[in-house]
C-alpha positions in Angstrom: 20.7 80.8 54.8 21.3 77.5 56.5 19.7 77.3 60.0 20.9 75.0 62.7 17.5 74.0 64.2 18.9 71.0 66.1 21.4 72.9 68.3 18.4 73.9 70.4 15.9 71.2 69.3 13.2 72.7 67.0 14.3 76.2 68.0 17.0 78.8 67.8 18.8 80.6 70.6 19.3 84.4 70.7 22.8 84.2 69.3 21.6 82.3 66.2 18.7 84.7 65.7 21.2 87.7 66.0 23.4 86.0 63.4 20.5 85.5 61.0 19.4 89.1 61.4 23.0 90.3 60.7 23.2 88.1 57.5 19.9 89.5 56.2 20.8 93.1 57.0 24.1 92.7 55.2 22.5 91.1 52.2 20.0 93.9 51.9 22.6 96.6 51.8 23.2 95.9 48.0 19.4 96.2 47.4 16.4 94.1 48.1 17.2 90.4 48.0 15.0 87.3 48.4 15.8 85.3 51.5 15.7 81.5 51.4 16.0 79.4 54.5 17.2 75.8 54.7 16.8 73.8 57.9 16.2 70.3 59.3 13.1 71.1 61.4 10.0 72.7 60.0 8.4 76.1 60.8 4.9 74.5 60.3 3.5 71.2 59.3 0.4 69.4 58.1 1.3 66.2 59.8 2.7 67.3 63.3 2.5 70.0 65.8 6.2 71.0 65.6 7.2 74.5 64.5 5.9 76.9 67.2 9.3 77.4 68.8 10.9 78.4 65.4 8.0 80.6 64.7 8.5 82.4 67.9 12.2 82.8 67.5 11.8 84.2 64.0 8.4 85.9 64.4 9.8 89.4 63.4 11.1 88.0 60.1 7.9 86.0 59.5 5.6 88.9 60.3 7.8 91.2 58.2 7.5 88.9 55.2 11.3 88.8 54.9 11.5 85.1 53.9 10.6 84.0 50.4 11.0 80.3 50.8 11.9 77.8 53.5 13.1 74.3 52.7 13.1 71.7 55.5 13.0 68.0 56.2 12.4 66.3 59.5 9.2 64.6 58.3 9.9 61.9 55.8 7.5 63.1 53.2 7.5 65.4 50.1 5.0 68.3 50.8 4.8 71.4 48.6 3.0 74.0 50.7 0.9 76.8 49.3 2.1 80.3 50.0 1.6 81.0 53.7 -1.3 83.4 54.0 0.2 85.4 56.9 3.9 85.3 56.1 3.8 85.2 52.3 6.5 82.4 52.1 6.6 79.1 50.4 7.4 76.1 52.5 8.8 72.8 51.2 9.2 69.6 53.2 11.7 67.4 51.5 12.3 64.7 54.0 11.5 61.8 51.7 15.1 61.1 50.7 15.8 57.8 52.2 14.2 56.7 55.5 11.1 54.7 55.0 8.0 56.4 56.5 4.7 54.7 56.9 2.0 56.3 54.7 -0.2 58.7 56.6 -4.0 58.2 56.4 -4.4 62.0 56.2 -2.5 61.9 53.0 -3.7 58.5 51.5 -7.3 59.5 52.2 -7.0 63.0 50.6 -8.2 63.7 47.1 -5.7 63.8 44.2 -4.7 67.3 43.3 -6.5 67.9 40.0 -3.8 70.1 38.6 -1.0 67.5 38.9 -0.5 64.4 36.7 -0.8 61.0 38.2 0.2 57.5 37.1 4.0 57.1 37.3 4.5 54.1 39.6 0.9 54.7 41.0 2.2 58.0 42.5 -0.1 60.9 43.1 0.0 64.4 44.5 -2.7 64.6 47.2 -4.3 67.9 48.2 -4.4 68.4 52.0 -6.3 71.4 53.2 -5.4 74.4 55.4 -5.1 73.7 59.1 -4.7 76.1 62.0 -0.9 75.2 62.0 -0.1 75.4 58.3 -1.3 76.3 54.8 -2.6 73.7 52.4 -0.2 71.6 50.5 0.2 68.8 47.9 1.9 65.8 49.4 3.4 63.0 47.3 1.7 59.7 47.9 2.0 56.2 46.5 4.1 53.1 47.0 7.8 53.1 47.9 9.3 51.0 45.1 12.7 50.9 46.9 11.3 48.5 49.4 12.5 44.9 48.6 9.3 43.1 49.7 6.3 43.8 47.5 4.0 43.9 50.5 6.1 46.6 52.1 5.9 48.9 49.0 2.3 49.9 49.7 3.1 50.5 53.4 5.7 53.3 53.0 5.7 56.7 51.3 7.8 57.1 48.1 11.4 58.3 48.2 12.7 61.2 46.1 14.6 64.4 46.1 14.4 68.0 44.8 16.9 70.1 42.9 16.9 73.9 42.9 18.2 76.0 40.1 18.9 79.7 40.6 18.4 81.8 37.5 18.6 85.5 38.2 15.7 86.3 40.5 14.0 83.0 39.7 14.2 79.7 41.7 13.3 76.6 39.7 12.3 73.5 41.7 12.3 70.0 40.2 11.1 66.9 42.1 12.6 63.6 41.2 11.5 60.1 42.2 
């Protein structure tokens, strides 16, 4: 389900929420289905305090554990969040597709995730811990090799994108750099 979270900035109005409820209700008539959201703004973040308005608008779906995954951008990083402990959903921030973003010290100073390989173009998945606003995550860090000036490459987060493949009840994610 694609959400327009910019019509009401970082939020949804009651008509939008009613539409989402109707879409989910109709989808569930044929049996249980996994619900995946796509939006520009995020429901939670490791790097900002945005998200509470969306949480409030969709609290009934979050608390009811109706959402399997939520893909969003807004922040210009690639963050793969752990399953949310209260809502049981997977969050993915995929805003690293093209606008240069200065590297964040909370990410550069974090430890490498020991379960993820490192080394390609000096990129690493950094493990950031749980905060009161969001679950823990791995965040892609390293130089942005698309920057023309060598000195700028170390200043900015790497660009990339993700593809999704739907296979039956499975959703396969692939991150590309």
